[in-house]
Backbone bond lengths (Angstrom), bond angles and torsions (degrees), N, CA, C in turn:
res aa  C-N    CA-C-N  psi(-1)  N-CA   C-N-CA  omega(-1)  CA-C   N-CA-C  phi
1 Q - - - 1.436 - - 1.515 109.12 -
2 V 1.327 115.57 172.05 1.449 122.20 -178.60 1.518 109.50 -100.47
3 Q 1.309 115.49 136.68 1.456 121.72 178.44 1.511 110.28 -124.19
4 L 1.328 115.69 146.57 1.452 122.81 175.77 1.520 108.74 -120.85
5 V 1.314 116.13 128.95 1.453 122.24 178.97 1.520 108.14 -116.72
6 E 1.325 115.88 120.11 1.451 122.31 -176.26 1.520 110.86 -103.61
7 S 1.315 114.85 152.82 1.449 121.43 172.15 1.524 108.76 -144.47
8 G 1.308 116.09 159.63 1.440 121.46 -176.55 1.515 110.66 100.75
9 G 1.301 114.91 -167.65 1.443 120.61 -175.19 1.516 111.00 85.90
10 G 1.322 115.48 166.24 1.444 120.98 179.94 1.509 111.76 142.88
11 L 1.317 114.81 -160.71 1.455 122.79 -178.00 1.520 109.65 -106.86
12 V 1.319 116.26 131.01 1.456 121.48 -179.57 1.523 109.19 -144.46
13 Q 1.312 116.29 151.33 1.457 120.79 176.75 1.523 110.91 -78.76
14 A 1.319 115.65 154.59 1.456 120.70 176.35 1.526 110.57 -54.20
15 G 1.326 114.98 136.47 1.448 120.77 -176.67 1.509 114.16 91.98
16 G 1.309 117.02 -10.74 1.445 121.67 -179.34 1.512 112.84 -84.36
17 S 1.332 114.91 -173.39 1.457 121.66 -175.81 1.517 111.28 -132.97
18 L 1.313 114.87 151.69 1.450 123.38 171.44 1.516 108.52 -142.05
19 R 1.320 115.64 156.54 1.451 121.08 176.47 1.522 109.03 -129.34
20 L 1.319 115.72 121.81 1.452 122.62 177.46 1.522 109.43 -101.19
21 S 1.331 115.89 141.99 1.452 120.74 177.71 1.516 109.55 -133.45
22 C 1.319 115.75 151.88 1.452 122.07 -178.95 1.518 108.61 -146.98
23 A 1.328 116.02 133.43 1.454 122.04 179.36 1.520 110.11 -119.10
24 A 1.312 116.16 132.19 1.451 122.45 178.05 1.520 110.14 -101.30
25 S 1.326 115.89 139.26 1.455 120.64 177.68 1.516 109.43 -147.86
26 G 1.326 115.94 164.63 1.450 121.15 178.85 1.510 111.97 123.68
27 R 1.314 114.65 -158.91 1.462 121.55 -175.16 1.525 109.22 -86.23
28 I 1.313 114.92 76.87 1.455 123.02 -175.35 1.522 109.57 -108.27
29 V 1.304 115.52 126.91 1.455 120.49 172.06 1.525 110.11 -83.66
30 G 1.318 115.92 -45.86 1.445 120.82 178.58 1.511 111.06 -161.04
31 I 1.316 115.19 140.49 1.453 121.02 176.27 1.518 108.82 -92.31
32 R 1.313 116.20 122.42 1.452 121.49 -178.17 1.524 111.75 -88.57
33 S 1.316 116.31 -33.53 1.454 120.78 177.26 1.520 109.51 -160.61
34 M 1.313 115.42 156.76 1.459 122.57 171.26 1.518 107.50 -140.58
35 G 1.317 115.89 146.27 1.445 118.22 -179.24 1.510 113.14 -169.68
36 W 1.314 114.04 -173.60 1.457 122.46 -177.67 1.517 110.98 -128.64
37 Y 1.321 115.03 138.32 1.450 123.57 173.06 1.518 108.43 -122.64
38 R 1.316 116.64 165.11 1.451 119.98 176.55 1.517 110.37 -145.06
39 Q 1.319 114.86 156.12 1.452 121.39 178.60 1.522 108.82 -140.42
40 A 1.316 115.39 115.12 1.451 122.12 176.68 1.527 109.19 -86.07
41 P 1.325 117.43 158.79 1.467 119.98 178.93 1.523 111.79 -55.46
42 G 1.316 116.34 128.53 1.451 121.58 178.80 1.510 115.15 74.72
43 S 1.325 117.71 8.26 1.454 121.70 -176.64 1.527 111.19 -119.28
44 Q 1.321 114.79 163.44 1.457 121.89 177.30 1.526 110.07 -78.38
45 R 1.314 115.93 147.07 1.452 119.58 174.86 1.530 109.40 -65.20
46 E 1.324 116.04 135.17 1.449 120.92 -176.09 1.517 111.28 -132.84
47 L 1.315 114.54 153.68 1.460 120.46 174.89 1.517 110.02 -69.64
48 V 1.325 116.10 132.73 1.457 122.21 171.68 1.522 109.50 -96.51
49 A 1.323 116.16 -55.61 1.454 121.91 179.07 1.517 108.95 -164.40
50 D 1.315 116.35 148.03 1.452 120.18 172.47 1.518 110.19 -147.44
51 T 1.313 115.05 168.83 1.453 121.23 -179.09 1.521 109.28 -143.77
52 T 1.318 116.09 143.31 1.457 122.31 -178.73 1.519 110.54 -101.55
53 R 1.331 115.26 170.22 1.457 121.55 -179.13 1.523 111.81 -60.16
54 G 1.314 117.13 -30.94 1.444 121.05 179.05 1.511 114.82 -81.42
55 G 1.317 116.91 -1.12 1.444 120.88 176.86 1.515 115.40 97.39
56 G 1.313 117.44 -0.87 1.445 119.99 177.52 1.516 111.63 -70.69
57 T 1.315 116.25 148.74 1.459 121.42 -178.94 1.517 110.44 -130.99
58 N 1.322 114.66 153.72 1.452 122.52 174.26 1.522 108.71 -133.04
59 Y 1.313 116.47 139.76 1.451 122.13 177.75 1.515 110.21 -131.19
60 A 1.316 115.34 143.44 1.452 119.53 168.12 1.523 109.12 -64.81
61 D 1.325 116.25 143.64 1.460 119.87 -179.28 1.526 112.00 -57.06
62 S 1.310 116.53 -32.95 1.452 121.00 -175.57 1.526 113.49 -69.93
63 V 1.340 117.80 -15.73 1.463 120.12 -177.11 1.517 113.05 -116.80
64 K 1.316 118.41 -3.82 1.457 121.05 -179.59 1.526 110.74 -58.98
65 G 1.316 115.07 133.77 1.448 120.84 -178.48 1.508 114.43 86.96
66 R 1.326 117.06 -12.25 1.461 121.33 -179.53 1.520 112.71 -115.13
67 F 1.328 117.14 -34.51 1.457 122.16 -178.34 1.521 109.62 -109.69
68 T 1.324 115.92 147.87 1.455 121.78 177.03 1.520 109.55 -134.97
69 I 1.327 116.05 127.34 1.452 121.01 178.19 1.526 108.87 -102.61
70 S 1.327 116.46 144.44 1.448 121.04 179.57 1.521 110.28 -146.16
71 R 1.321 115.87 149.86 1.458 122.73 179.38 1.525 110.21 -117.51
72 D 1.322 116.02 142.29 1.441 123.07 167.67 1.524 106.34 -111.82
73 Y 1.323 116.36 103.85 1.452 120.57 -172.76 1.528 112.47 -71.32
74 D 1.318 117.00 -27.54 1.460 120.28 179.18 1.524 111.80 -71.42
75 K 1.321 116.88 -33.37 1.457 121.60 -175.76 1.523 113.40 -104.16
76 N 1.320 117.54 -0.97 1.467 122.18 -177.92 1.524 111.68 54.46
77 T 1.308 114.91 49.20 1.452 120.35 179.02 1.523 110.71 -123.72
78 V 1.309 114.86 157.69 1.452 122.36 173.59 1.518 107.92 -134.82
79 S 1.315 116.16 139.97 1.451 121.73 179.92 1.517 109.95 -126.00
80 L 1.310 114.91 151.72 1.459 121.82 176.54 1.517 108.12 -128.19
81 Q 1.315 115.65 108.83 1.451 121.30 175.02 1.518 108.51 -87.26
82 M 1.321 116.46 120.29 1.450 122.41 -176.44 1.519 108.99 -114.55
83 D 1.310 115.98 113.59 1.457 122.60 179.46 1.524 109.83 -115.44
84 S 1.322 115.17 162.83 1.462 121.56 178.94 1.516 111.88 49.78
85 L 1.311 115.63 48.32 1.460 120.93 -175.23 1.519 111.50 -65.34
86 K 1.320 114.38 144.89 1.451 123.28 179.86 1.522 109.90 -119.37
87 P 1.323 117.77 156.38 1.467 119.25 175.33 1.527 112.95 -55.24
88 E 1.324 117.52 -30.78 1.452 121.54 178.64 1.528 113.06 -65.97
89 D 1.329 117.52 -15.20 1.454 121.52 177.23 1.521 112.59 -80.09
90 T 1.318 117.07 -7.95 1.456 120.96 179.97 1.523 110.25 -60.42
91 A 1.323 116.25 123.93 1.456 121.66 -176.81 1.522 108.88 -176.42
92 V 1.316 115.00 170.74 1.452 120.85 166.24 1.521 107.34 -88.87
93 Y 1.312 116.28 126.39 1.455 122.13 -177.94 1.523 109.52 -102.73
94 Y 1.328 115.73 133.38 1.453 122.32 -175.78 1.522 110.58 -120.41
95 C 1.308 116.09 128.83 1.454 121.29 171.59 1.525 109.19 -77.90
96 N 1.307 115.73 141.17 1.458 121.64 179.10 1.519 109.85 -135.98
97 T 1.322 115.62 142.03 1.454 119.83 172.16 1.517 109.75 -137.51
98 N 1.309 115.49 143.43 1.450 123.23 174.33 1.518 107.11 -112.65
99 V 1.333 116.68 118.39 1.461 120.68 -171.38 1.517 111.80 -131.52
100 L 1.329 114.92 157.98 1.449 122.11 161.61 1.522 105.73 -94.22
101 N 1.335 116.79 112.85 1.452 119.78 -175.29 1.527 111.28 -90.42
102 S 1.331 115.62 -179.42 1.461 120.81 -175.29 1.519 113.21 -69.05
103 A 1.323 117.62 -15.65 1.456 122.10 172.17 1.524 112.01 -86.35
104 W 1.310 115.95 8.15 1.465 123.42 178.93 1.523 112.02 60.56
105 K 1.315 114.60 38.99 1.447 121.74 175.19 1.520 109.90 -118.76
106 I 1.311 115.40 141.28 1.458 120.99 174.83 1.525 107.63 -88.63
107 Q 1.319 116.00 120.54 1.458 120.68 -176.17 1.521 111.42 -142.39
108 N 1.320 114.73 153.92 1.453 122.85 172.14 1.524 110.46 -94.45
109 Y 1.323 115.15 143.04 1.455 121.85 174.61 1.512 108.73 -131.34
110 W 1.326 115.20 147.38 1.459 121.87 -175.93 1.518 111.66 -123.49
111 G 1.324 115.07 144.08 1.447 120.35 168.98 1.515 110.67 -76.52
112 Q 1.321 115.66 175.37 1.460 120.35 -176.04 1.522 112.97 -78.21
113 G 1.316 117.41 -15.53 1.449 122.82 -178.38 1.511 112.01 96.37
114 T 1.316 115.67 143.56 1.458 121.72 177.14 1.520 109.00 -134.71
115 Q 1.321 115.95 136.31 1.461 121.51 -175.32 1.520 110.69 -80.50
116 V 1.317 115.66 130.78 1.456 123.08 170.53 1.519 107.62 -118.46
117 T 1.319 116.36 121.61 1.455 121.69 179.98 1.520 109.18 -123.43
118 V 1.316 116.14 124.90 1.458 122.60 -179.65 1.520 107.84 -113.86
119 S 1.304 116.52 118.85 1.454 122.02 -177.51 1.523 110.70 -97.32
120 S 1.332 115.28 156.25 1.460 121.39 177.56 1.521 111.65 -88.24
């Protein structure tokens, strides 16, 4: 099966920075995309940023210009550099990957989530 291991997250003051990282491992034929989602208390889970195998990226409007997503194709990792953090960014952040697995099925996998808290 496919596993995602996340690192990063924590408590930071407004205006500060954090860097989230996620590594995918397991019986993977090919990674089609990797990205980050977040869910604030009482809110729906939303896309923060993702990237495809061809290098295309998507960002939520609320984070454009502040967050940067990057992939390391050799290590099967994805990172999210978060700058100029705001209290509104407070949420649980989830790593996501869409892969073709060894059973030749296209499936989504999720990390366990990591808390990001931005204080005023």
